[in-house]
Biopython code that builds the backbone (N, CA, C, O; Angstrom):
import numpy as np
from Bio.PDB.StructureBuilder import StructureBuilder

atoms = [
    (1, "MET", "N", (0.826, -1.178, 0.000)),
    (1, "MET", "CA", (0.000, 0.000, 0.000)),
    (1, "MET", "C", (0.875, 1.249, 0.000)),
    (1, "MET", "O", (0.559, 2.221, -0.685)),
    (2, "GLU", "N", (1.974, 1.237, 0.761)),
    (2, "GLU", "CA", (2.830, 2.419, 0.811)),
    (2, "GLU", "C", (3.592, 2.632, -0.490)),
    (2, "GLU", "O", (4.143, 3.711, -0.708)),
    (3, "ASN", "N", (3.633, 1.628, -1.354)),
    (3, "ASN", "CA", (4.266, 1.830, -2.651)),
    (3, "ASN", "C", (3.446, 2.780, -3.510)),
    (3, "ASN", "O", (3.992, 3.480, -4.363)),
    (4, "TYR", "N", (2.134, 2.803, -3.286)),
    (4, "TYR", "CA", (1.244, 3.687, -4.039)),
    (4, "TYR", "C", (1.226, 5.090, -3.448)),
    (4, "TYR", "O", (1.322, 6.077, -4.178)),
    (5, "ASN", "N", (1.104, 5.180, -2.122)),
    (5, "ASN", "CA", (1.025, 6.476, -1.443)),
    (5, "ASN", "C", (1.616, 6.298, -0.046)),
    (5, "ASN", "O", (1.085, 5.532, 0.758)),
    (6, "THR", "N", (2.699, 6.991, 0.243)),
    (6, "THR", "CA", (3.397, 6.804, 1.521)),
    (6, "THR", "C", (2.834, 7.631, 2.672)),
    (6, "THR", "O", (3.339, 7.546, 3.792)),
    (7, "ALA", "N", (1.813, 8.417, 2.424)),
    (7, "ALA", "CA", (1.232, 9.241, 3.495)),
    (7, "ALA", "C", (0.599, 8.332, 4.550)),
    (7, "ALA", "O", (-0.214, 7.466, 4.229)),
    (8, "ASP", "N", (0.979, 8.540, 5.802)),
    (8, "ASP", "CA", (0.453, 7.711, 6.894)),
    (8, "ASP", "C", (-1.067, 7.722, 6.935)),
    (8, "ASP", "O", (-1.691, 6.676, 7.113)),
    (9, "ALA", "N", (-1.663, 8.894, 6.772)),
    (9, "ALA", "CA", (-3.122, 8.992, 6.844)),
    (9, "ALA", "C", (-3.771, 8.132, 5.756)),
    (9, "ALA", "O", (-4.782, 7.477, 6.009)),
    (10, "TYR", "N", (-3.206, 8.130, 4.569)),
    (10, "TYR", "CA", (-3.741, 7.315, 3.480)),
    (10, "TYR", "C", (-3.637, 5.831, 3.812)),
    (10, "TYR", "O", (-4.609, 5.089, 3.670)),
    (11, "VAL", "N", (-2.471, 5.404, 4.250)),
    (11, "VAL", "CA", (-2.241, 3.997, 4.563)),
    (11, "VAL", "C", (-3.185, 3.524, 5.666)),
    (11, "VAL", "O", (-3.772, 2.446, 5.566)),
    (12, "VAL", "N", (-3.328, 4.328, 6.713)),
    (12, "VAL", "CA", (-4.214, 3.967, 7.817)),
    (12, "VAL", "C", (-5.669, 3.929, 7.337)),
    (12, "VAL", "O", (-6.402, 2.995, 7.663)),
    (13, "ALA", "N", (-6.084, 4.924, 6.574)),
    (13, "ALA", "CA", (-7.478, 4.993, 6.129)),
    (13, "ALA", "C", (-7.839, 3.825, 5.221)),
    (13, "ALA", "O", (-8.878, 3.195, 5.413)),
    (14, "VAL", "N", (-7.003, 3.529, 4.242)),
    (14, "VAL", "CA", (-7.305, 2.438, 3.313)),
    (14, "VAL", "C", (-7.236, 1.091, 4.022)),
    (14, "VAL", "O", (-8.075, 0.220, 3.790)),
    (15, "GLY", "N", (-6.242, 0.919, 4.882)),
    (15, "GLY", "CA", (-6.150, -0.321, 5.651)),
    (15, "GLY", "C", (-7.357, -0.518, 6.549)),
    (15, "GLY", "O", (-7.889, -1.623, 6.659)),
    (16, "HIS", "N", (-7.784, 0.558, 7.189)),
    (16, "HIS", "CA", (-8.947, 0.479, 8.079)),
    (16, "HIS", "C", (-10.226, 0.201, 7.284)),
    (16, "HIS", "O", (-11.073, -0.581, 7.716)),
    (17, "LEU", "N", (-10.358, 0.837, 6.133)),
    (17, "LEU", "CA", (-11.518, 0.585, 5.287)),
    (17, "LEU", "C", (-11.578, -0.895, 4.904)),
    (17, "LEU", "O", (-12.647, -1.505, 4.947)),
    (18, "ALA", "N", (-10.449, -1.466, 4.535)),
    (18, "ALA", "CA", (-10.417, -2.887, 4.184)),
    (18, "ALA", "C", (-10.822, -3.750, 5.382)),
    (18, "ALA", "O", (-11.574, -4.715, 5.238)),
    (19, "ASP", "N", (-10.319, -3.395, 6.556)),
    (19, "ASP", "CA", (-10.701, -4.131, 7.770)),
    (19, "ASP", "C", (-12.200, -4.029, 8.033)),
    (19, "ASP", "O", (-12.839, -5.020, 8.387)),
    (20, "ARG", "N", (-12.761, -2.835, 7.860)),
    (20, "ARG", "CA", (-14.199, -2.631, 8.114)),
    (20, "ARG", "C", (-15.048, -3.411, 7.110)),
    (20, "ARG", "O", (-16.079, -3.977, 7.471)),
    (21, "ILE", "N", (-14.612, -3.438, 5.858)),
    (21, "ILE", "CA", (-15.336, -4.209, 4.836)),
    (21, "ILE", "C", (-15.368, -5.685, 5.211)),
    (21, "ILE", "O", (-16.353, -6.377, 4.952)),
    (22, "LYS", "N", (-14.282, -6.166, 5.823)),
    (22, "LYS", "CA", (-14.220, -7.567, 6.261)),
    (22, "LYS", "C", (-14.954, -7.787, 7.579)),
    (22, "LYS", "O", (-14.967, -8.906, 8.092)),
    (23, "GLY", "N", (-15.566, -6.739, 8.139)),
    (23, "GLY", "CA", (-16.323, -6.883, 9.375)),
    (23, "GLY", "C", (-15.559, -6.522, 10.630)),
    (23, "GLY", "O", (-16.017, -6.798, 11.739)),
    (24, "GLY", "N", (-14.399, -5.908, 10.468)),
    (24, "GLY", "CA", (-13.585, -5.519, 11.617)),
    (24, "GLY", "C", (-14.207, -4.373, 12.395)),
    (24, "GLY", "O", (-15.129, -3.718, 11.910)),
    (25, "PRO", "N", (-13.704, -4.128, 13.607)),
    (25, "PRO", "CA", (-14.262, -3.074, 14.463)),
    (25, "PRO", "C", (-13.827, -1.679, 14.018)),
    (25, "PRO", "O", (-12.875, -1.520, 13.255)),
    (26, "ALA", "N", (-14.539, -0.688, 14.507)),
    (26, "ALA", "CA", (-14.191, 0.711, 14.253)),
    (26, "ALA", "C", (-12.953, 1.085, 15.061)),
    (26, "ALA", "O", (-12.561, 0.367, 15.982)),
    (27, "PHE", "N", (-12.348, 2.201, 14.714)),
    (27, "PHE", "CA", (-11.230, 2.700, 15.504)),
    (27, "PHE", "C", (-11.654, 2.881, 16.953)),
    (27, "PHE", "O", (-12.789, 3.271, 17.229)),
    (28, "GLU", "N", (-10.756, 2.602, 17.863)),
    (28, "GLU", "CA", (-11.043, 2.797, 19.282)),
    (28, "GLU", "C", (-10.715, 4.215, 19.734)),
    (28, "GLU", "O", (-11.258, 4.689, 20.732)),
    (29, "HIS", "N", (-9.834, 4.889, 19.013)),
    (29, "HIS", "CA", (-9.389, 6.234, 19.386)),
    (29, "HIS", "C", (-9.397, 7.121, 18.149)),
    (29, "HIS", "O", (-9.349, 6.631, 17.020)),
    (30, "GLY", "N", (-9.458, 8.419, 18.369)),
    (30, "GLY", "CA", (-9.418, 9.364, 17.270)),
    (30, "GLY", "C", (-8.013, 9.526, 16.705)),
    (30, "GLY", "O", (-7.033, 9.051, 17.279)),
    (31, "TRP", "N", (-7.944, 10.200, 15.577)),
    (31, "TRP", "CA", (-6.655, 10.482, 14.940)),
    (31, "TRP", "C", (-5.868, 11.450, 15.818)),
    (31, "TRP", "O", (-6.439, 12.420, 16.315)),
    (32, "PRO", "N", (-4.567, 11.210, 16.021)),
    (32, "PRO", "CA", (-3.764, 12.085, 16.889)),
    (32, "PRO", "C", (-3.453, 13.424, 16.208)),
    (32, "PRO", "O", (-2.366, 13.614, 15.662)),
    (33, "ARG", "N", (-4.401, 14.328, 16.247)),
    (33, "ARG", "CA", (-4.271, 15.598, 15.528)),
    (33, "ARG", "C", (-3.192, 16.520, 16.114)),
    (33, "ARG", "O", (-2.769, 17.472, 15.459)),
    (34, "HIS", "N", (-2.756, 16.243, 17.327)),
    (34, "HIS", "CA", (-1.728, 17.079, 17.944)),
    (34, "HIS", "C", (-0.330, 16.766, 17.390)),
    (34, "HIS", "O", (0.611, 17.525, 17.623)),
    (35, "LEU", "N", (-0.193, 15.672, 16.673)),
    (35, "LEU", "CA", (1.103, 15.306, 16.112)),
    (35, "LEU", "C", (1.291, 15.975, 14.755)),
    (35, "LEU", "O", (0.318, 16.273, 14.063)),
    (36, "ARG", "N", (2.509, 16.202, 14.391)),
    (36, "ARG", "CA", (2.800, 16.784, 13.084)),
    (36, "ARG", "C", (3.985, 16.062, 12.473)),
    (36, "ARG", "O", (4.756, 15.415, 13.182)),
    (37, "VAL", "N", (4.134, 16.167, 11.178)),
    (37, "VAL", "CA", (5.288, 15.571, 10.517)),
    (37, "VAL", "C", (6.495, 16.481, 10.721)),
    (37, "VAL", "O", (6.351, 17.686, 10.932)),
    (38, "LEU", "N", (7.669, 15.899, 10.655)),
    (38, "LEU", "CA", (8.890, 16.689, 10.755)),
    (38, "LEU", "C", (9.084, 17.483, 9.467)),
    (38, "LEU", "O", (8.733, 17.020, 8.381)),
    (39, "THR", "N", (9.641, 18.672, 9.597)),
    (39, "THR", "CA", (9.960, 19.473, 8.418)),
    (39, "THR", "C", (11.144, 18.844, 7.686)),
    (39, "THR", "O", (11.809, 17.957, 8.220)),
    (40, "PHE", "N", (11.397, 19.295, 6.491)),
    (40, "PHE", "CA", (12.545, 18.828, 5.709)),
    (40, "PHE", "C", (13.829, 18.984, 6.517)),
    (40, "PHE", "O", (14.613, 18.043, 6.644)),
    (41, "ASP", "N", (14.037, 20.193, 7.066)),
    (41, "ASP", "CA", (15.260, 20.451, 7.836)),
    (41, "ASP", "C", (15.348, 19.575, 9.080)),
    (41, "ASP", "O", (16.440, 19.138, 9.445)),
    (42, "GLU", "N", (14.225, 19.314, 9.734)),
    (42, "GLU", "CA", (14.220, 18.445, 10.918)),
    (42, "GLU", "C", (14.576, 17.004, 10.541)),
    (42, "GLU", "O", (15.275, 16.321, 11.291)),
    (43, "ARG", "N", (14.097, 16.541, 9.385)),
    (43, "ARG", "CA", (14.427, 15.183, 8.938)),
    (43, "ARG", "C", (15.908, 15.069, 8.602)),
    (43, "ARG", "O", (16.537, 14.055, 8.907)),
    (44, "ILE", "N", (16.465, 16.096, 7.978)),
    (44, "ILE", "CA", (17.909, 16.111, 7.693)),
    (44, "ILE", "C", (18.689, 16.048, 9.002)),
    (44, "ILE", "O", (19.619, 15.252, 9.133)),
    (45, "GLU", "N", (18.322, 16.871, 9.957)),
    (45, "GLU", "CA", (18.989, 16.897, 11.262)),
    (45, "GLU", "C", (18.883, 15.545, 11.965)),
    (45, "GLU", "O", (19.862, 15.068, 12.539)),
    (46, "LEU", "N", (17.717, 14.932, 11.924)),
    (46, "LEU", "CA", (17.516, 13.615, 12.533)),
    (46, "LEU", "C", (18.454, 12.591, 11.907)),
    (46, "LEU", "O", (19.110, 11.836, 12.624)),
    (47, "GLN", "N", (18.525, 12.557, 10.588)),
    (47, "GLN", "CA", (19.394, 11.599, 9.917)),
    (47, "GLN", "C", (20.865, 11.859, 10.240)),
    (47, "GLN", "O", (21.625, 10.914, 10.448)),
    (48, "LYS", "N", (21.264, 13.097, 10.284)),
    (48, "LYS", "CA", (22.646, 13.429, 10.638)),
    (48, "LYS", "C", (22.976, 12.966, 12.057)),
    (48, "LYS", "O", (24.025, 12.369, 12.296)),
    (49, "ARG", "N", (22.069, 13.248, 12.994)),
    (49, "ARG", "CA", (22.319, 12.864, 14.391)),
    (49, "ARG", "C", (22.336, 11.349, 14.566)),
    (49, "ARG", "O", (23.184, 10.816, 15.282)),
    (50, "LEU", "N", (21.406, 10.654, 13.916)),
    (50, "LEU", "CA", (21.396, 9.195, 14.010)),
    (50, "LEU", "C", (22.692, 8.615, 13.458)),
    (50, "LEU", "O", (23.310, 7.755, 14.087)),
    (51, "THR", "N", (23.098, 9.081, 12.294)),
    (51, "THR", "CA", (24.321, 8.568, 11.659)),
    (51, "THR", "C", (25.544, 8.854, 12.512)),
    (51, "THR", "O", (26.397, 7.982, 12.678)),
    (52, "SER", "N", (25.645, 10.059, 13.056)),
    (52, "SER", "CA", (26.805, 10.397, 13.885)),
    (52, "SER", "C", (26.814, 9.619, 15.199)),
    (52, "SER", "O", (27.867, 9.447, 15.813)),
    (53, "ALA", "N", (25.641, 9.148, 15.629)),
    (53, "ALA", "CA", (25.549, 8.345, 16.861)),
    (53, "ALA", "C", (25.764, 6.851, 16.580)),
    (53, "ALA", "O", (25.678, 6.029, 17.492)),
    (54, "GLY", "N", (26.044, 6.503, 15.323)),
    (54, "GLY", "CA", (26.306, 5.110, 14.990)),
    (54, "GLY", "C", (25.115, 4.357, 14.433)),
    (54, "GLY", "O", (25.170, 3.135, 14.298)),
    (55, "TYR", "N", (24.053, 5.050, 14.111)),
    (55, "TYR", "CA", (22.847, 4.439, 13.546)),
    (55, "TYR", "C", (22.707, 4.931, 12.108)),
    (55, "TYR", "O", (21.912, 5.823, 11.815)),
    (56, "ASP", "N", (23.487, 4.337, 11.231)),
    (56, "ASP", "CA", (23.621, 4.811, 9.856)),
    (56, "ASP", "C", (22.310, 4.735, 9.086)),
    (56, "ASP", "O", (21.686, 3.676, 9.007)),
    (57, "THR", "N", (21.903, 5.848, 8.526)),
    (57, "THR", "CA", (20.703, 5.897, 7.679)),
    (57, "THR", "C", (21.081, 5.722, 6.215)),
    (57, "THR", "O", (20.202, 5.694, 5.353)),
    (58, "GLU", "N", (22.367, 5.603, 5.919)),
    (58, "GLU", "CA", (22.967, 5.435, 4.596)),
    (58, "GLU", "C", (22.866, 6.659, 3.704)),
    (58, "GLU", "O", (23.743, 6.884, 2.871)),
    (59, "LYS", "N", (21.819, 7.453, 3.860)),
    (59, "LYS", "CA", (21.667, 8.676, 3.074)),
    (59, "LYS", "C", (21.174, 9.786, 3.989)),
    (59, "LYS", "O", (20.426, 9.546, 4.936)),
    (60, "ILE", "N", (21.606, 10.996, 3.689)),
    (60, "ILE", "CA", (21.049, 12.176, 4.353)),
    (60, "ILE", "C", (20.212, 12.868, 3.271)),
    (60, "ILE", "O", (20.686, 13.752, 2.558)),
    (61, "ASP", "N", (18.949, 12.430, 3.177)),
    (61, "ASP", "CA", (18.101, 12.889, 2.083)),
    (61, "ASP", "C", (16.721, 13.368, 2.537)),
    (61, "ASP", "O", (15.879, 13.715, 1.709)),
    (62, "ALA", "N", (16.494, 13.385, 3.836)),
    (62, "ALA", "CA", (15.220, 13.824, 4.434)),
    (62, "ALA", "C", (14.060, 12.868, 4.178)),
    (62, "ALA", "O", (12.917, 13.185, 4.509)),
    (63, "LYS", "N", (14.336, 11.708, 3.597)),
    (63, "LYS", "CA", (13.275, 10.731, 3.352)),
    (63, "LYS", "C", (13.174, 9.779, 4.542)),
    (63, "LYS", "O", (14.176, 9.235, 5.005)),
    (64, "MET", "N", (11.963, 9.590, 5.021)),
    (64, "MET", "CA", (11.733, 8.699, 6.156)),
    (64, "MET", "C", (11.446, 7.296, 5.632)),
    (64, "MET", "O", (10.380, 6.728, 5.868)),
    (65, "GLY", "N", (12.418, 6.758, 4.920)),
    (65, "GLY", "CA", (12.295, 5.431, 4.345)),
    (65, "GLY", "C", (12.697, 4.350, 5.333)),
    (65, "GLY", "O", (12.934, 4.630, 6.508)),
    (66, "PRO", "N", (12.773, 3.110, 4.852)),
    (66, "PRO", "CA", (13.047, 1.979, 5.743)),
    (66, "PRO", "C", (14.396, 2.053, 6.449)),
    (66, "PRO", "O", (14.520, 1.557, 7.570)),
    (67, "LEU", "N", (15.402, 2.649, 5.837)),
    (67, "LEU", "CA", (16.714, 2.750, 6.483)),
    (67, "LEU", "C", (16.669, 3.710, 7.671)),
    (67, "LEU", "O", (17.237, 3.428, 8.726)),
    (68, "THR", "N", (15.998, 4.833, 7.494)),
    (68, "THR", "CA", (15.865, 5.800, 8.585)),
    (68, "THR", "C", (14.983, 5.239, 9.691)),
    (68, "THR", "O", (15.300, 5.377, 10.872)),
    (69, "VAL", "N", (13.873, 4.604, 9.310)),
    (69, "VAL", "CA", (12.980, 3.999, 10.297)),
    (69, "VAL", "C", (13.724, 2.939, 11.100)),
    (69, "VAL", "O", (13.577, 2.868, 12.320)),
    (70, "ASP", "N", (14.519, 2.116, 10.425)),
    (70, "ASP", "CA", (15.291, 1.084, 11.127)),
    (70, "ASP", "C", (16.308, 1.713, 12.083)),
    (70, "ASP", "O", (16.496, 1.221, 13.196)),
    (71, "ALA", "N", (16.958, 2.787, 11.661)),
    (71, "ALA", "CA", (17.921, 3.474, 12.523)),
    (71, "ALA", "C", (17.233, 4.036, 13.763)),
    (71, "ALA", "O", (17.778, 3.955, 14.863)),
    (72, "ILE", "N", (16.047, 4.600, 13.596)),
    (72, "ILE", "CA", (15.287, 5.127, 14.743)),
    (72, "ILE", "C", (14.931, 3.999, 15.700)),
    (72, "ILE", "O", (15.085, 4.134, 16.914)),
    (73, "ARG", "N", (14.454, 2.887, 15.151)),
    (73, "ARG", "CA", (14.093, 1.738, 16.007)),
    (73, "ARG", "C", (15.301, 1.227, 16.791)),
    (73, "ARG", "O", (15.211, 0.985, 17.994)),
    (74, "ARG", "N", (16.434, 1.066, 16.097)),
    (74, "ARG", "CA", (17.639, 0.571, 16.778)),
    (74, "ARG", "C", (18.074, 1.530, 17.878)),
    (74, "ARG", "O", (18.459, 1.096, 18.964)),
    (75, "PHE", "N", (18.015, 2.827, 17.604)),
    (75, "PHE", "CA", (18.339, 3.841, 18.599)),
    (75, "PHE", "C", (17.441, 3.694, 19.821)),
    (75, "PHE", "O", (17.920, 3.700, 20.955)),
    (76, "GLN", "N", (16.139, 3.563, 19.590)),
    (76, "GLN", "CA", (15.185, 3.447, 20.692)),
    (76, "GLN", "C", (15.380, 2.146, 21.476)),
    (76, "GLN", "O", (15.343, 2.155, 22.706)),
    (77, "VAL", "N", (15.582, 1.047, 20.783)),
    (77, "VAL", "CA", (15.787, -0.243, 21.456)),
    (77, "VAL", "C", (17.043, -0.193, 22.324)),
    (77, "VAL", "O", (17.030, -0.665, 23.461)),
    (78, "ASP", "N", (18.112, 0.370, 21.803)),
    (78, "ASP", "CA", (19.361, 0.466, 22.566)),
    (78, "ASP", "C", (19.211, 1.315, 23.815)),
    (78, "ASP", "O", (19.956, 1.137, 24.779)),
    (79, "ARG", "N", (18.268, 2.225, 23.809)),
    (79, "ARG", "CA", (18.028, 3.080, 24.977)),
    (79, "ARG", "C", (16.836, 2.602, 25.795)),
    (79, "ARG", "O", (16.376, 3.285, 26.710)),
    (80, "GLU", "N", (16.344, 1.409, 25.445)),
    (80, "GLU", "CA", (15.222, 0.789, 26.138)),
    (80, "GLU", "C", (13.990, 1.684, 26.184)),
    (80, "GLU", "O", (13.217, 1.646, 27.141)),
    (81, "SER", "N", (13.816, 2.489, 25.141)),
    (81, "SER", "CA", (12.578, 3.253, 25.022)),
    (81, "SER", "C", (11.638, 2.483, 24.114)),
    (81, "SER", "O", (12.059, 1.549, 23.430)),
    (82, "CYS", "N", (10.406, 2.855, 24.102)),
    (82, "CYS", "CA", (9.396, 2.126, 23.336)),
    (82, "CYS", "C", (9.615, 2.382, 21.845)),
    (82, "CYS", "O", (9.492, 3.522, 21.398)),
    (83, "PRO", "N", (9.936, 1.345, 21.068)),
    (83, "PRO", "CA", (10.100, 1.564, 19.628)),
    (83, "PRO", "C", (8.826, 2.089, 19.002)),
    (83, "PRO", "O", (7.722, 1.674, 19.355)),
    (84, "MET", "N", (8.999, 3.009, 18.066)),
    (84, "MET", "CA", (7.833, 3.611, 17.415)),
    (84, "MET", "C", (7.046, 2.562, 16.649)),
    (84, "MET", "O", (7.591, 1.560, 16.187)),
    (85, "ALA", "N", (5.784, 2.812, 16.529)),
    (85, "ALA", "CA", (4.878, 1.840, 15.911)),
    (85, "ALA", "C", (4.742, 2.080, 14.419)),
    (85, "ALA", "O", (3.685, 2.505, 13.952)),
    (86, "ILE", "N", (5.788, 1.815, 13.675)),
    (86, "ILE", "CA", (5.716, 1.877, 12.230)),
    (86, "ILE", "C", (5.914, 0.461, 11.726)),
    (86, "ILE", "O", (6.940, -0.166, 11.990)),
    (87, "HIS", "N", (4.947, -0.026, 11.014)),
    (87, "HIS", "CA", (4.980, -1.408, 10.545)),
    (87, "HIS", "C", (5.157, -1.446, 9.040)),
    (87, "HIS", "O", (4.544, -0.671, 8.305)),
    (88, "HIS", "N", (5.988, -2.341, 8.602)),
    (88, "HIS", "CA", (6.199, -2.517, 7.153)),
    (88, "HIS", "C", (5.877, -3.928, 6.768)),
    (88, "HIS", "O", (5.987, -4.288, 5.596)),
]
sb = StructureBuilder()
sb.init_structure("model")
sb.init_model(0)
sb.init_chain("A")
sb.init_seg("    ")
for serial, (resi, resn, name, xyz) in enumerate(atoms, 1):
    if name == "N":
        sb.init_residue(resn, " ", resi, " ")
    sb.init_atom(name, np.array(xyz, "f"), 0.0, 1.0, " ", f" {name:<3s}", serial, name[0])
structure = sb.get_structure()
């Protein structure tokens, strides 16, 4: 699904629609409207900091692709914080 459109809202909405068509339950909670996406500059900074801390993202390109997501997860696991809930 993310190959067609990588927007989180799209992926969640289409996935949820498919679940509902199959008879699945409605969402239990509302959309987290207080959250926002990182800006281009913030994503660059995140990748630079992760890479310099030993969590190589392989590219500093501001894309939150699988390499960056994996680096974030490894960083969080190493610090025993709750890994973010991004599923691929």
